[in-house]
KEPA-564092 format. One record per residue (C-alpha): x, y, z; residue number from 1. Coordinates in Angstrom, 2 decimals. Each point is the difference from the previous one (the first is absolute). Example, Ala and Ser with C-alpha at 12.3 -4.5 7.8 and 13.67 -1.06 7.14 Angstrom:
BEGIN
R; 12.30; -4.50; 7.80; 1
R; 1.37; 3.44; -0.66; 2
***
This chain:
BEGIN
R; -168.82; 50.73; 175.77; 1
R; -1.09; 2.66; -2.49; 2
R; -2.60; 1.33; 2.43; 3
R; 2.73; 0.35; 2.60; 4
R; 2.21; 1.69; -2.57; 5
R; -2.76; 2.49; -0.85; 6
R; -0.36; 0.92; 3.67; 7
R; 3.76; 0.52; 0.28; 8
R; 0.02; 2.10; -3.16; 9
R; -2.75; 2.18; 1.45; 10
R; 2.09; 0.77; 3.09; 11
R; 3.17; 0.72; -2.01; 12
R; -1.63; 1.53; -3.07; 13
R; 2.27; 3.08; -0.26; 14
R; 2.94; -2.32; -0.73; 15
R; -1.74; -1.06; -3.17; 16
R; 0.21; 3.45; -1.61; 17
R; 3.78; -0.10; -0.50; 18
R; -0.10; -3.70; -0.89; 19
R; -2.68; 0.58; -2.64; 20
R; 1.80; 3.06; -1.38; 21
R; 3.26; -1.92; -0.30; 22
R; -1.72; -2.99; -1.62; 23
R; -1.81; 2.27; -2.46; 24
R; 3.23; 1.65; -1.13; 25
R; 1.73; -3.39; -0.17; 26
R; -2.64; -1.17; -2.47; 27
R; 0.18; 3.15; -2.13; 28
R; 1.87; 0.62; -3.23; 29
R; 3.73; 0.56; 0.62; 30
R; -0.39; -0.28; 3.80; 31
R; 2.22; 2.01; 2.31; 32
R; 0.28; -3.03; 2.24; 33
R; -0.93; -3.62; -0.57; 34
R; -1.74; -1.56; 2.97; 35
R; -1.68; -3.23; -1.07; 36
R; -0.47; -0.96; 3.64; 37
R; -2.09; 3.12; 0.60; 38
R; -2.05; -0.73; -3.11; 39
R; -0.72; -3.54; 1.18; 40
R; -0.91; 1.24; 3.49; 41
R; -2.45; 2.56; -1.37; 42
R; -1.64; -2.66; -2.20; 43
R; -0.62; -2.13; 3.07; 44
R; -1.08; 2.95; 2.12; 45
R; -2.57; 1.04; -2.60; 46
R; -1.60; -3.43; 0.29; 47
R; -0.10; 0.29; 3.79; 48
R; -1.59; 3.48; 0.17; 49
R; -2.86; -0.52; -2.44; 50
R; -3.13; 1.34; 1.71; 51
R; 1.95; 2.08; 2.54; 52
R; -1.42; 3.44; 0.83; 53
R; 3.43; 1.31; 1.02; 54
R; 0.66; 3.12; -2.16; 55
R; 3.60; -1.00; -0.68; 56
R; -1.09; -3.46; -1.08; 57
R; -2.60; 1.53; -2.27; 58
R; 2.56; 2.27; -1.66; 59
R; 2.31; -2.96; -0.60; 60
R; -2.77; -2.14; -1.48; 61
R; -1.11; 2.85; -2.27; 62
R; 3.59; 1.04; -0.85; 63
R; -0.67; 3.57; 1.13; 64
R; 3.47; 0.94; 1.20; 65
R; 1.80; 2.36; -2.41; 66
R; 2.82; -1.39; -2.13; 67
R; 2.38; 2.71; 1.28; 68
R; -0.35; -1.42; 3.52; 69
R; 1.51; -3.20; -1.37; 70
R; 2.76; 2.01; -1.66; 71
R; 0.97; 1.80; 3.21; 72
R; -0.16; -3.18; 2.10; 73
R; 2.14; -1.83; -2.55; 74
R; 2.54; 2.84; -0.10; 75
R; 0.29; -0.11; 3.78; 76
R; 0.30; -3.79; 0.01; 77
R; 2.68; 0.10; -2.68; 78
R; 2.03; 2.59; 1.90; 79
R; -0.20; -1.98; 3.25; 80
R; 1.03; -3.09; -1.99; 81
R; 3.02; 1.92; -1.26; 82
R; 1.00; 1.00; 3.53; 83
R; -0.24; -3.63; 1.12; 84
R; 1.91; -1.30; -3.03; 85
R; 2.82; 2.49; 0.57; 86
R; 0.17; -1.12; 3.63; 87
R; 0.04; -3.70; -0.93; 88
R; 2.77; 0.68; -2.51; 89
R; 2.09; 1.24; 2.93; 90
R; -1.24; -2.44; 2.64; 91
R; -1.42; -3.17; -1.61; 92
R; -0.47; -1.64; 3.41; 93
R; -1.32; 3.11; 1.73; 94
R; -3.38; 0.47; 1.65; 95
R; -3.02; 1.90; -1.30; 96
R; -2.71; 1.06; 2.46; 97
R; -3.23; 0.96; -1.76; 98
R; -2.12; 2.02; 2.42; 99
R; -3.75; 0.09; -0.62; 100
R; 0.42; -2.51; -2.82; 101
R; -3.70; -0.39; -0.80; 102
R; -0.31; -2.18; -3.12; 103
R; 3.35; 1.07; -1.40; 104
R; 1.62; -2.48; -2.41; 105
R; 3.52; 1.43; -0.11; 106
R; 1.71; -3.08; 1.43; 107
R; -1.38; -2.11; -2.86; 108
R; 1.50; 2.45; -2.49; 109
R; 3.42; 0.47; 1.58; 110
R; 0.92; -3.10; 2.00; 111
R; 3.64; -0.85; -0.73; 112
R; -0.07; -3.27; 1.92; 113
R; 2.11; 1.45; 2.84; 114
R; -1.76; 3.05; 1.47; 115
R; -1.83; -0.18; 3.33; 116
R; -3.31; 1.81; -0.39; 117
R; -2.54; 0.84; 2.70; 118
R; -3.51; 1.10; -0.97; 119
R; -1.65; 1.73; 2.96; 120
R; -3.58; 1.19; 0.47; 121
R; -3.05; -0.30; 2.26; 122
R; -1.04; -3.60; 0.83; 123
R; -3.17; 0.24; -2.10; 124
R; 2.01; 1.20; -3.01; 125
R; 2.52; -2.82; 0.38; 126
R; -2.87; -2.49; 0.24; 127
R; -1.34; 1.34; -3.29; 128
R; 3.49; -0.06; -1.51; 129
R; 0.31; -3.70; 0.77; 130
R; -2.97; -0.68; -2.27; 131
R; 2.14; 1.06; -2.97; 132
R; 3.66; -0.42; 0.96; 133
R; 2.12; -2.57; 1.81; 134
R; 2.73; 0.88; 2.45; 135
R; 3.26; -1.90; 0.33; 136
R; 3.02; 0.08; 2.36; 137
R; 1.51; 2.95; -1.87; 138
R; -3.33; 1.76; -0.42; 139
R; -2.13; -0.07; 3.16; 140
R; -3.22; 1.98; 0.50; 141
R; -0.32; 1.86; 3.29; 142
R; -3.51; 0.83; 1.19; 143
R; 0.65; 2.83; 2.43; 144
R; -0.51; 3.75; 0.07; 145
R; 3.09; 2.05; -0.79; 146
R; -0.96; 2.12; 3.03; 147
R; 0.60; -3.03; 2.25; 148
R; 3.73; 0.34; 0.71; 149
R; 0.35; -3.75; 0.57; 150
R; -0.02; -0.60; -3.76; 151
R; 3.72; 0.76; -0.21; 152
R; 0.66; -3.04; 2.21; 153
R; -1.49; -2.20; -2.75; 154
R; 2.68; 1.10; -2.49; 155
R; 3.19; -2.04; -0.09; 156
R; 2.89; 2.42; 0.30; 157
R; 1.99; -1.26; -2.98; 158
R; -0.10; 3.30; -1.91; 159
R; 0.87; 2.25; -1.66; 160
R; -3.54; 1.34; -0.17; 161
R; -2.11; 1.78; -2.58; 162
R; -3.35; 1.21; 1.38; 163
R; -2.92; 0.78; -2.30; 164
R; -2.97; 2.17; 0.95; 165
R; -2.12; 0.35; -3.13; 166
R; -3.36; 1.73; 0.50; 167
R; 0.29; -0.20; 3.79; 168
R; 1.45; 2.93; 1.93; 169
R; -2.71; 2.48; -0.99; 170
R; -2.57; -2.03; 1.95; 171
R; 1.96; 0.35; 3.25; 172
R; 0.34; 2.93; 2.37; 173
R; 3.29; 1.88; 0.11; 174
R; 0.91; -1.23; 3.47; 175
R; -0.68; -3.55; -1.18; 176
R; 2.34; 0.43; -2.97; 177
R; 2.67; 1.46; 2.30; 178
R; -0.32; -2.95; 2.37; 179
R; 0.12; -2.46; -2.90; 180
R; 3.18; 1.55; -1.43; 181
R; 1.67; 0.01; 3.43; 182
R; -1.01; -3.62; 0.55; 183
R; 1.42; -1.14; -3.33; 184
R; 3.25; 1.92; 0.40; 185
R; 0.47; -1.46; 3.47; 186
R; -0.84; -3.55; -1.09; 187
R; 1.76; -0.22; -3.36; 188
R; 2.79; 2.56; 0.16; 189
R; 1.37; 1.27; -3.32; 190
R; -2.60; -0.78; -2.64; 191
R; -1.94; 1.58; -2.85; 192
R; -3.64; 0.99; -0.19; 193
R; -2.09; 0.86; -3.05; 194
R; -3.32; 1.59; 0.85; 195
R; -2.82; 1.73; -1.78; 196
R; -0.94; 3.35; 1.52; 197
R; -2.73; 2.59; -0.44; 198
R; 0.39; 3.77; 0.09; 199
R; -1.32; 1.57; 3.19; 200
R; -2.05; 2.50; -2.02; 201
R; -2.05; -2.80; -1.58; 202
R; -0.46; -1.86; 3.27; 203
R; -1.67; 3.11; 1.35; 204
R; -2.10; 0.32; -3.15; 205
R; -1.21; -3.58; 0.29; 206
R; -1.66; 0.76; 3.32; 207
R; -2.49; 2.25; -1.77; 208
R; -3.46; -1.58; -0.44; 209
R; 0.13; 0.62; -3.77; 210
R; 3.22; -2.00; -0.35; 211
R; -1.46; -2.82; 2.07; 212
R; -3.09; 0.00; -2.21; 213
R; 2.23; -0.05; -3.09; 214
R; 1.96; -3.01; 1.28; 215
R; -3.23; -1.83; 0.70; 216
R; -1.39; 0.77; -3.47; 217
R; 3.15; -0.69; -2.01; 218
R; 1.55; -2.87; 1.97; 219
R; -2.84; -1.36; 2.12; 220
R; 1.97; 0.79; 3.15; 221
R; -1.91; 0.86; 3.16; 222
R; 1.03; 1.25; 3.45; 223
R; 3.15; -1.34; 1.60; 224
R; 2.20; 0.20; -3.10; 225
R; 0.93; 3.68; 0.19; 226
R; 3.65; 1.06; 0.05; 227
R; 1.36; 1.29; 3.31; 228
R; 3.73; 0.55; -0.50; 229
R; 1.72; 2.26; -2.50; 230
R; 3.41; 1.60; -0.39; 231
R; 1.00; 3.40; -1.45; 232
R; 3.04; -1.20; -1.95; 233
R; 2.12; -3.07; -0.72; 234
R; 2.65; 0.74; 2.63; 235
R; -2.52; 0.38; 2.83; 236
R; 1.02; -3.21; 1.77; 237
R; 3.54; 1.36; 0.38; 238
R; -1.43; 2.52; 2.48; 239
R; -1.01; -2.90; 2.24; 240
R; 3.45; -1.51; 0.44; 241
R; 3.55; 0.30; -1.38; 242
R; -0.23; -3.76; -0.51; 243
R; -2.60; 0.40; -2.76; 244
R; 1.87; 0.86; -3.19; 245
R; -1.82; 1.02; -3.18; 246
R; 1.28; -1.83; -3.10; 247
R; -2.37; 0.77; -2.87; 248
R; -3.61; 0.51; -1.04; 249
R; -2.34; -0.97; -2.83; 250
R; -3.26; 1.47; -1.30; 251
R; -2.54; -1.47; -2.41; 252
R; 1.17; 2.47; -2.65; 253
R; 3.69; -0.84; 0.07; 254
R; -0.42; -2.89; -2.46; 255
R; -1.72; 2.24; -2.57; 256
R; -2.50; -2.76; -0.63; 257
R; -2.15; 0.68; -3.07; 258
R; -2.91; -1.95; 1.48; 259
R; -0.43; 2.77; 2.59; 260
R; -1.21; 2.24; -2.81; 261
R; -1.08; 3.44; 1.19; 262
R; 0.97; -0.93; 3.57; 263
R; 3.56; 0.80; -1.07; 264
R; -0.94; 3.68; 0.01; 265
R; 0.04; -0.22; 3.81; 266
R; 3.77; -0.55; -0.07; 267
R; 0.63; 3.73; -0.40; 268
R; -2.05; 0.96; 3.07; 269
R; 1.77; -0.94; 3.23; 270
R; -3.09; -0.36; 2.18; 271
R; -1.49; -2.38; -2.59; 272
R; 3.26; -1.76; -0.85; 273
R; 0.26; -1.13; 3.61; 274
R; -3.48; -0.92; 1.13; 275
R; 1.41; -3.45; 0.70; 276
R; 3.55; -1.08; -0.74; 277
R; 2.72; -2.35; 1.23; 278
R; 3.05; 0.68; 2.14; 279
R; 3.01; -2.21; 0.63; 280
R; 1.90; 0.27; 3.29; 281
R; 2.93; -1.55; 1.77; 282
R; -0.36; -0.84; 3.69; 283
R; 3.39; 0.53; 1.61; 284
R; 3.35; -0.14; -1.75; 285
R; 0.25; -1.39; -3.53; 286
***
């Protein structure tokens, strides 16, 4: 089984970066977020990847990812948790749709015993997910591409809906994001979406060979994991449709987290403050 797990981890290795970063922060002093499930998963994964030549696996085994990566990932996770908790306070029996879920453990942290929660990702990612987590009638795993429009037919229309897109949209093309938004609005009607976005300026920068080399050196990422979609400002989606209503935004610097250290200097420079950030939208009428 562990040999099979190692092969699966090799195919889906980029997912491990955020998982490892979150687990590392969870195990730190005064953690921003506590994620014991992530810590346990990483412990098991480390056993499975011993001897792997995969650069990401090597960085995990040697603990070569910077501590501040864990800080930023934990800040993002905490803010998404807060969005979900606020939603569940309003709609305890509502539905959460987690697009591109990867090895996210948010359901384990926030389950109120009533929410319906769909974790959606590629079939190979869901297969890996099932090695660590168990689905149930309120929490099914859907192994299907978000670009396959038939996925909306797998969601029971009990609503209301909160859609999460954490670390996802930047890997799509703009026309794919437009089609996805239109699909969700058509299928689910009035709903909320919380999504991480990247500034268009930095998406263009990432195409430069130097930036690709830097990603490979610092994160172990190789071709195929480069951002494609960026936006110029938080209200950009409103230009697509009057049915997409901007509610609020969040950046990594808004919490004034001391663990960010000198990174907090970036808060005063707009182009650095919003390399990646989170926007919260309403689809249709409130």
